[in-house]
C-alpha positions in Angstrom: 0.0 0.0 0.0 1.4 3.4 -0.9 2.1 6.0 1.8 -0.5 8.3 0.1 -3.3 5.8 0.7 -2.1 5.2 4.3 -2.0 9.0 4.9 -5.5 9.2 3.7 -6.7 6.2 5.8 -5.5 7.8 9.0 -6.6 11.3 8.0 -3.4 13.2 8.8 -4.1 15.9 6.4 -5.7 18.5 8.8 -3.9 18.8 12.2 -5.5 21.6 14.2 -5.1 23.0 17.7 -7.0 21.3 20.4 -8.2 24.0 22.9 -11.1 23.7 25.4 -12.2 20.2 24.1 -12.4 21.4 20.4 -10.2 21.4 17.4 -9.7 24.9 16.1 -7.5 26.7 13.6 -4.7 29.1 14.7 -6.1 32.6 15.0 -4.0 33.7 12.1 -5.2 30.8 9.9 -1.6 30.0 9.2 -0.3 26.4 8.8 3.0 24.6 8.2 3.7 21.5 6.4 5.3 18.3 7.7 6.9 15.5 5.7 7.1 11.7 5.7 10.9 11.1 6.6 10.7 7.9 4.5 10.0 9.7 1.4 10.4 13.5 2.1 7.0 14.0 0.5 4.4 16.2 2.2 2.5 14.5 5.0 0.2 17.0 6.5 -0.8 20.7 7.1 -0.5 21.6 10.7 -1.9 24.8 12.5 0.9 27.2 13.1 0.0 28.8 16.5 1.1 32.3 17.7 1.7 33.8 21.1 -2.1 34.8 21.0 -3.1 31.1 20.5 -0.9 30.1 23.5 -2.4 32.9 25.6 -5.9 31.6 24.7 -5.0 28.0 25.7 -3.5 29.1 28.9 -6.5 31.2 29.8 -8.7 28.2 29.1 -6.5 25.9 31.2 -6.5 28.5 34.0 -10.2 29.0 34.1 -10.7 25.2 34.0 -8.2 24.6 36.8 -10.0 27.3 39.0 -13.3 25.9 38.3 -12.4 22.7 40.1 -14.0 20.5 37.6 -10.8 18.5 37.4 -8.6 19.7 40.2 -11.3 19.0 42.8 -12.7 16.0 41.2 -12.3 12.9 43.5 -9.1 11.1 42.6 -11.0 7.8 42.0 -13.0 9.6 39.2 -10.0 11.2 37.7 -8.3 7.8 37.7 -11.3 6.1 36.0 -11.1 8.7 33.1 -7.5 8.4 32.6 -7.7 4.6 32.6 -10.4 4.9 30.0 -8.0 7.0 27.9 -5.5 4.2 28.3 -8.1 1.7 27.0 -8.9 3.9 24.1 -5.2 4.3 23.1 -5.0 0.4 22.8 -8.3 0.3 20.8 -6.7 2.6 18.4 -3.2 1.3 18.7 -2.8 0.4 15.0 -4.0 3.7 13.8 -1.8 5.7 16.2 1.3 3.5 15.5 0.8 4.1 11.8 0.8 7.8 12.3 3.8 7.7 14.5 5.7 5.8 11.9 4.6 8.1 9.1 5.6 11.1 11.1 8.8 10.0 12.8 10.2 7.5 10.2 10.6 4.7 12.8 9.9 1.0 12.1 6.1 0.1 12.5 7.0 -2.8 14.7 8.5 -0.5 17.3 5.7 2.0 17.1 3.0 -0.8 17.5 5.0 -3.1 19.7 6.5 -0.7 22.2 5.7 3.0 21.9 1.9 2.9 21.9 1.5 0.2 24.5 3.9 2.1 26.7 1.8 5.2 26.2 -1.2 3.4 27.4 0.7 2.0 30.4 1.9 5.5 31.2 -1.7 6.7 31.7 -2.9 3.6 33.5 0.1 3.6 36.0 -0.2 7.3 37.0 -3.9 7.0 37.2 -3.7 4.1 39.5 -0.9 5.5 41.5 -2.7 8.8 42.2 -5.1 6.9 44.4 -2.3 5.8 46.7 -0.1 8.9 47.1 -0.4 9.6 50.7 0.3 12.5 53.0 2.5 12.6 56.1 1.2 13.1 59.6 3.4 13.7 62.7 2.8 14.4 66.3 5.0 16.8 68.4 3.7 17.3 72.0 0.3 19.1 71.7 0.7 19.8 68.1 -0.2 17.7 65.1 1.2 18.4 61.6 0.1 16.9 58.4 0.8 17.5 54.7 -1.3 18.0 51.7 -0.4 17.7 48.1 -2.5 20.0 45.9 -2.3 20.2 42.0 0.1 23.0 41.0 -2.0 24.5 38.3 -1.5 25.0 34.6 1.3 22.9 33.4 3.3 23.4 30.1 4.7 20.2 28.6 7.2 20.5 25.6 7.8 17.2 23.9 10.6 16.1 21.6 10.3 14.6 18.0 11.9 11.2 18.6 9.2 9.5 20.7 6.3 11.9 20.6 3.3 10.0 21.7 5.1 8.0 24.4 6.9 11.1 25.8 3.6 13.2 25.7 1.8 10.5 27.8 4.7 10.1 30.1 4.4 13.8 31.1 0.6 14.3 30.7 -0.3 11.2 32.6 1.3 12.4 35.8 0.3 16.0 35.5 -3.2 15.1 34.8 -3.4 12.4 37.5 -2.2 15.1 40.1 -5.2 17.2 39.1 -3.5 19.8 36.9 -4.7 21.3 33.6 -2.1 20.8 30.8 -0.9 22.6 27.7 1.2 20.4 25.3 3.6 21.5 22.6 4.6 18.7 20.3 7.7 19.1 18.1 7.1 20.7 14.8 8.7 17.7 13.1 6.3 15.2 14.5 3.0 16.7 15.9 0.5 14.4 14.3 0.1 11.6 17.1 0.0 14.1 19.9 -2.9 15.9 18.3 -4.8 12.6 18.2 -4.9 12.5 22.0 -7.7 15.2 21.9 -10.2 12.9 20.5 -9.3 10.2 22.9 -9.6 12.6 25.8 -13.1 13.7 24.6 -14.4 10.3 24.2 -13.0 9.2 27.6 -14.9 12.1 29.4 -12.0 14.3 30.1 -13.6 17.7 30.9 -13.0 20.4 28.2 -10.0 22.7 28.9 -8.1 20.2 31.0 -6.0 19.0 28.0 -4.9 21.5 25.4 -2.5 20.9 22.5 -0.8 23.7 20.7 1.4 23.2 17.6 4.0 25.6 16.3 7.7 26.8 16.4 9.5 26.6 19.7 10.7 30.1 19.4 7.1 31.3 19.4 5.0 28.7 21.1 7.6 27.4 23.4 8.6 30.8 24.5 5.0 31.8 25.3 4.5 28.5 27.2 7.6 29.1 29.4 7.0 32.7 30.2 3.3 33.0 30.8 2.6 34.2 34.4 -0.3 31.6 34.8 1.9 28.7 34.2 3.0 26.9 37.3 5.1 24.1 36.1 7.2 23.4 33.0 8.4 20.0 31.9 10.7 19.9 28.9 12.4 17.1 27.0 14.8 18.0 24.4 18.4 19.0 23.7 20.6 20.8 26.3 21.0 24.3 24.7 17.2 24.6 24.3 16.8 23.4 28.0 18.9 26.3 29.1 16.7 28.6 27.2 13.6 27.1 28.9 15.2 27.5 32.3 16.0 31.2 31.6 12.5 31.8 30.5 11.1 30.2 33.4 13.2 32.2 35.8 11.4 35.3 34.8 8.3 34.0 36.4 9.9 31.7 39.0 8.2 28.6 37.4 9.6 25.3 38.6 11.1 23.3 35.9 11.9 19.7 35.1 14.4 19.2 32.2 15.2 15.9 30.6 18.1 16.8 28.2 20.8 15.3 26.1 23.1 12.4 26.7 26.3 10.7 25.6 25.9 7.6 27.6 28.8 5.2 28.2 28.1 1.5 27.5 30.9 -0.3 29.2 31.9 -3.9 28.3 34.3 -5.8 30.6 36.4 -8.8 29.8 34.2 -11.1 31.9 30.9 -10.2 30.2 28.8 -12.6 28.3 29.9 -11.2 24.9 27.0 -12.4 22.8 24.6 -10.8 25.3 26.6 -7.6 25.3 26.7 -7.4 21.6 23.0 -8.0 21.3 22.3 -5.4 24.0 24.7 -2.8 22.7 23.4 -3.0 19.2 19.9 -2.3 20.5 21.3 0.5 22.6 22.6 2.5 19.8 20.5 1.6 16.8 17.0 1.4 18.2 14.9 4.3 16.9 17.7 5.0 14.4 19.8 6.1 17.3 17.5 9.0 17.9 17.1 8.5 21.6 18.6 10.4 24.5 19.4 7.1 26.4 21.5 5.6 23.6 24.7 3.9 24.5 26.6 5.9 22.1 30.1 5.6 23.6 30.9 2.0 23.6 33.8 1.3 26.0 35.4 -2.1 25.5 38.3 -3.6 27.6 41.5 -4.0 25.6 41.8 -7.8 26.3 38.5 -8.4 24.4 38.5 -5.3 22.1 39.3 -7.0 18.8 37.0 -9.9 19.3 34.1 -7.7 20.5 34.5 -5.2 17.7 34.5 -8.0 15.1 31.3 -9.4 16.6 29.6 -5.9 16.9 30.4 -4.9 13.3 29.1 -8.2 12.0 25.9 -7.6 13.9 25.6 -4.0 12.8 26.1 -5.1 9.2 23.0 -7.3 9.4 20.5 -4.7 10.6 17.7 -4.4 8.0 17.4 -0.6 7.1 14.4 0.2 4.9 10.7 1.2 4.6 9.4 1.9 8.1 6.1 0.4 7.1 7.8 -3.0 6.4 7.2 -5.4 9.2 10.9 -6.8 8.8 12.5 -3.3 8.9 14.8 -2.8 12.0 15.8 0.7 11.4 13.8 3.3 9.5 14.6 6.8 8.2 16.1 9.8 10.2 13.5 12.5 11.1 14.6 15.1 8.5 17.0 16.0 5.7 18.7 18.4 8.0 19.2 15.8 10.7 20.6 13.3 8.2 23.1 15.9 7.0 24.2 16.5 10.6 24.7 12.9 11.4 26.8 12.4 8.2 28.8 15.6 9.0 29.7 14.1 12.4 30.8 10.9 10.8 33.2 12.9 8.5 34.4 14.9 11.5 35.2 11.6 13.3 37.3 10.3 10.5 39.1 13.5 10.1 39.8 13.4 14.0 41.4 10.0 13.4 38.6 7.5 14.1 38.5 4.4 11.9 35.3 3.3 10.1 34.3 -0.2 10.9 31.0 -0.2 9.1 28.5 2.2 7.5 29.2 5.9 7.3 27.0 6.6 4.4 23.6 7.6 3.0 21.4 4.9 1.6 20.4 6.5 -1.5 19.3 3.3 -3.1 16.3 3.3 -0.8 14.8 6.3 -2.5 14.3 9.9 -1.4 14.1 9.2 2.3 16.5 10.1 5.1 18.1 6.7 5.2 21.6 6.2 6.9 23.6 3.2 7.6 24.2 1.9 11.0 27.7 3.3 11.6 30.6 2.1 13.7 33.6 4.3 14.4 36.3 2.6 16.4 39.7 3.4 17.9 38.1 6.6 19.1 39.7 8.9 21.7 37.3 10.2 24.3 38.5 13.7 23.6 37.2 13.7 20.0 34.2 15.6 19.2 32.4 12.5 18.1 32.8 11.1 21.7 31.9 14.3 23.4 29.0 15.7 21.4 25.5 14.2 21.1 25.1 12.9 17.5 21.6 11.6 18.1 21.8 9.2 15.2 22.9 5.6 14.4 26.6 6.3 15.1 28.5 4.4 17.9 32.1 5.4 18.9 34.2 2.5 20.2 36.7 3.3 22.8 39.3 0.9 24.3 40.1 0.9 28.1 42.5 -1.1 30.2 41.2 -1.2 33.8 38.1 -0.6 35.8 39.5 2.8 37.0 40.2 3.7 33.4 36.6 2.9 32.4 35.1 4.9 35.2 37.4 7.9 34.3 36.4 7.8 30.5 32.7 7.4 31.3 32.7 10.4 33.6 34.7 12.5 31.2 31.7 14.1 29.7 29.4 17.1 30.2 26.5 14.7 30.2 25.3 12.3 32.8 22.0 10.8 31.7 22.5 7.0 31.5 25.0 4.3 31.4 25.4 0.5 30.9 27.7 -2.0 32.4 28.3 -5.5 31.1 30.0 -7.9 33.5 29.4 -11.0 35.4 31.2 -9.8 38.5 28.7 -8.8 40.9 31.0 -6.6 43.0 32.4 -4.8 40.0 28.7 -4.3 38.8 27.9 -2.5 42.1 31.2 -0.5 42.2 30.9 0.8 38.6 27.3 1.5 38.8 27.7 3.7 41.9 30.7 5.6 40.6 29.5 6.4 37.0 27.9 9.9 37.1 24.4 9.4 35.6 20.8 9.5 36.5 20.2 5.9 35.3 22.4 2.9 34.9 21.7 -0.6 33.6 23.6 -3.7 34.4 23.5 -6.5 31.7 20.5 -4.9 30.1 19.3 -1.6 28.6 16.2 0.5 28.5 14.3 -1.4 31.1 11.9 1.0 32.8 10.0 0.5 36.0 7.7 3.6 36.1 7.9 3.7 39.9 11.6 4.7 39.8 13.0 8.1 39.3 14.0 9.2 35.8 16.3 12.0 34.8 20.0 13.0 34.3 22.8 14.8 36.0 25.2 17.5 34.8 24.1 18.8 31.3 21.6 16.0 31.0 19.0 17.8 33.0 17.4 18.9 36.2 14.9 17.0 38.4 13.3 13.6 38.5 10.0 12.3 37.3 8.6 8.8 37.7 6.5 7.3 40.5 6.2 9.6 43.5 8.9 11.9 42.1 6.3 13.0 39.3 3.7 13.7 42.0 6.3 15.7 44.0 7.0 17.8 40.9 3.4 18.3 39.7 2.0 19.2 43.1 2.4 21.9 45.7 3.2 20.5 49.2 1.6 22.3 52.1 2.0 21.6 55.9 -0.8 22.3 58.2 -0.1 22.4 62.0 -2.8 22.4 64.7 -2.8 22.8 68.3 -4.7 20.0 70.0 
């Protein structure tokens, strides 16, 4: 089936703003065009919001919040509505997954098999957890003190282009479960699946004005969402430079922020590791979602005693990855999100080679696949950690392989980065696993696995990888205002 027929089937031609429970045009009537990364042909026209549109959405969200229709609704009822949204996502999973693949360029088996089910799980998890978040109570002589956790108010959520539907629900689920009203800005590259959540919210019975979705450029929409005086929380996922701008904007109104930013995570393979398992996990850690994932194990640190053997196994595995049409069920790696990003990835590969890295595999555009943004899985080896390709986030299917001698050497290299988002350790030595996991400077670290997420645990990075933690009770801590009430008995 051609992508034009698929586009028509899922009706992605008309993506409008979702404000106060209705789909509306931007006040200016302006739109912008998105493209299918697999073909670079036009995919949809999308409403191009202005600051006035953001102000309109914030006013609706503020009015809805103050009305108490959601913020004061019994938590059991809020939970029921959010669980219904979760059910509706799964009922429409094939359709949403198709839109996600057409919009992002990722394989359909990832969209349908992971992203959309995880999005539904996000809603159900936070909906259920909200019923069990409890307050503290303390006795002190003739005084009793207890705490309450009230919804913070209007919440701005700014979502990246790499995992748009899953990331949107990750943020919105917790904010909504806590009783806030929400304003979402999806990335301009990939806004289509986010907009679909409006229909789902309406069908589930979410009151109008609780969820609002505004599409448009970050410089306009994002700025307005992060400087409006009625916004009480900002959660942003994206690259570090933009995160700094969001933080500066929020400072003007003293708005608390949660920032999930870039990464250059170390994936450390020790000589005692199960090499077959480490190769398989390391391949997934860098080439899943075309390498367009902040948690990617993009720095592959391999102990010298197994370096040659592991590199041979890794290159062989990388060479077998099936790159192609994202709508093909057998495709393992699809197209990069845009022509511009494809050029950036290729430029980094050329920089790495100029710096002295060696090319183990890939390093080229796949023009034989048509006009889409296809790139080979790429391996740069004998890399020095001081090279740009080892220090800067490429955000594509490019791994840099760095040898190390000792455990201390591996930890030093892993921590020699401005980033501190995640890390991976492959070893069968339990004591080493604990030592290294505790000393690598990162918000998350996996041992003999990658990208396993328990939603109860804190998620976030250190250093230039972000500020704050979300997940489980940490999300409710962020999206609520804590108050202590003390009474004399």
